C-alpha positions in Angstrom: -6.3 -2.2 0.2 -9.5 -2.6 -1.8 -9.1 -3.3 -5.5 -11.1 -1.3 -8.0 -13.9 -3.9 -8.2 -14.0 -4.3 -4.4 -14.2 -0.5 -4.1 -17.2 -0.3 -6.5 -18.9 -3.1 -4.5 -18.2 -1.4 -1.2 -19.7 1.9 -2.5 -22.9 0.0 -3.5 -23.1 -1.8 -0.2 -22.2 1.2 2.0 -25.8 2.6 2.0 -27.3 -0.4 3.7 -24.3 -2.1 5.5 -22.5 -0.2 8.3 -19.6 -2.6 8.1 -19.1 -1.9 4.4 -19.4 1.8 5.1 -16.8 1.6 7.8 -14.4 -0.3 5.5 -15.0 2.2 2.7 -14.4 5.2 4.9 -11.3 3.6 6.4 -10.0 3.0 2.8 -10.4 6.8 2.0 -9.1 8.0 5.4 -5.4 8.3 4.4 -6.3 10.2 1.2 -8.6 12.5 3.2 -5.8 13.1 5.7 -3.2 14.0 3.1 -5.6 16.3 1.3 -6.7 18.0 4.6 -3.1 18.5 5.8 -2.1 20.0 2.4 -5.2 22.2 2.2 -5.1 23.6 5.7 -1.5 24.5 5.4 1.1 24.9 8.1 -0.2 28.1 9.7 -3.6 26.8 10.5 -2.3 23.3 11.2 -0.5 24.7 14.2 -3.9 25.4 15.8 -6.3 23.0 14.1 -5.5 19.3 13.6 -6.2 18.0 10.1 -7.3 14.7 11.7 -10.3 16.6 13.3 -11.4 17.8 9.9 -11.1 14.3 8.5 -13.0 12.8 11.4 -15.8 15.5 10.9 -15.8 14.6 7.2 -16.1 10.9 7.8 -18.9 11.4 10.3 -20.8 13.7 7.9 -20.3 11.1 5.1 -21.6 8.3 7.3 -24.7 10.4 8.2 -25.4 11.4 4.6 -24.6 8.1 2.8 -28.3 7.3 2.4 -28.6 10.3 0.2 -25.6 9.5 -2.0 -26.9 8.4 -5.4 -23.7 7.6 -7.2 -22.4 4.1 -7.9 -18.8 4.6 -9.1 -15.5 5.4 -7.5 -15.3 8.8 -9.3 -18.7 9.7 -8.0 -18.0 8.7 -4.4 -14.5 10.4 -4.5 -16.1 13.6 -5.7 -18.8 13.4 -3.1 -16.6 12.8 -0.1 -14.0 15.2 -1.5 -16.6 17.9 -1.6 -17.6 17.3 2.0 -13.9 17.6 3.0 -13.4 20.8 1.0 -16.4 22.3 2.7 -15.0 21.4 6.1 -11.6 22.8 5.2 -13.2 26.0 3.9 -15.1 26.3 7.2 -11.9 25.9 9.2 -10.1 28.5 7.1 -13.1 30.9 7.3 -13.3 30.5 11.1 -9.6 31.3 11.5 -10.0 34.4 9.2 -13.0 35.5 11.1 -10.9 35.4 14.3 -8.5 37.8 12.6 -5.8 35.3 12.3 -3.5 35.7 9.3 -4.1 32.8 7.0 -4.4 34.7 3.7 -1.2 33.1 2.4 -2.8 29.6 2.4 -3.0 27.6 -0.8 -5.9 25.3 -1.6 -5.2 22.6 -4.1 -8.4 22.2 -6.2 -8.4 19.4 -8.6 -11.3 19.2 -11.1 -11.0 15.4 -11.5 -13.8 13.5 -9.9 -11.6 10.5 -8.8 -9.3 10.5 -5.8 -6.0 12.0 -7.0 -2.9 13.2 -5.3 -0.8 15.6 -7.4 2.8 14.6 -6.7 4.3 15.7 -10.0 2.3 17.1 -12.9 1.1 14.2 -15.1 2.5 14.1 -18.6 -0.9 13.7 -20.2 -4.5 14.1 -19.3 -6.1 10.7 -18.8 -9.7 10.4 -19.5 -10.8 6.8 -19.9 -12.8 5.2 -17.0 -10.3 2.5 -16.5 -7.3 4.9 -16.3 -9.3 7.0 -13.8 -9.9 4.0 -11.6 -6.2 3.0 -11.8 -5.1 6.5 -10.9 -7.6 6.7 -8.1 -6.3 3.4 -6.7 -2.8 4.7 -6.9 -3.7 7.9 -5.1 -5.4 6.0 -2.3 -2.4 3.6 -2.0 0.1 6.5 -2.0 -1.9 8.3 0.7 -1.9 5.1 2.8 1.8 4.7 2.3 2.4 8.4 3.2 0.4 8.0 6.4 2.6 5.0 7.4 5.8 7.1 7.5 7.1 8.4 10.8 5.6 11.8 11.6 8.7 14.0 10.7 9.2 12.1 7.4 5.5 12.3 6.5 5.5 16.1 7.2 8.7 16.7 5.3 7.6 14.7 2.2 4.1 16.2 2.3 5.3 19.8 2.6 8.0 19.3 -0.1 6.2 17.2 -2.7 2.6 18.0 -2.2 2.7 21.6 -1.0 5.9 22.7 -2.9 7.6 24.2 0.2 11.3 25.0 0.1 13.8 23.1 2.3 14.4 26.3 4.4 10.6 26.6 5.0 10.3 23.0 5.9 13.3 23.3 8.3 11.8 26.3 10.0 8.4 24.7 10.4 9.8 21.4 11.7 12.5 23.1 13.8 15.3 21.2 12.1 18.3 22.1 10.0 18.0 22.0 6.2 20.4 19.0 6.2 18.2 17.1 8.6 15.2 17.9 6.4 17.1 16.6 3.3 17.7 13.4 5.2 14.0 13.1 6.2 13.0 13.6 2.6 15.5 11.1 1.3 14.4 8.4 3.8 10.7 9.2 3.3 10.8 9.0 -0.4 12.9 5.8 -0.2 10.3 4.2 2.2 7.4 5.3 -0.1 9.1 3.7 -3.1 9.5 0.4 -1.1 5.9 0.4 0.1 4.4 1.3 -3.2 6.3 -1.4 -5.1 5.1 -4.1 -2.7 
């Protein structure tokens, strides 16, 4: 994981150094994956893999990096997040145009410019630059930890804690019993706590 200072350096180097760009994009990949999976939702996810949307986003970011004028983590996060949101919107639009019923999808839209994953509503609005960097680092670390879980645990935790789905809905989507989903959630959250504490 890159620290806040390393992240800022990687952003500055990414325009001229393909290796730095690759490391920067690899650092953001778990965050982009979590956001894409949550934004696309379960209906479209059955037909369109969120990983494809993330890959498309990373390729577009790599091509457009010479035009990126920001220098900070919040600027880079907002920039790459906007590319991802556009790609997600295109996927949703394409599925609607094909007369597929995806009108019930939810699109988390956070106005913050730094990387952020809304797990639970924060108690207070944090506005200082250092707190935004700390929160962005935590979001990137949480996304990486979430991606390290086994697929069923990752899906259950994401659907419950990021998308707000009920146990019954998760059980139906995953083809498992509610008790099995509860076990996946318990083990997934326990594993996340262990990874995040390290």
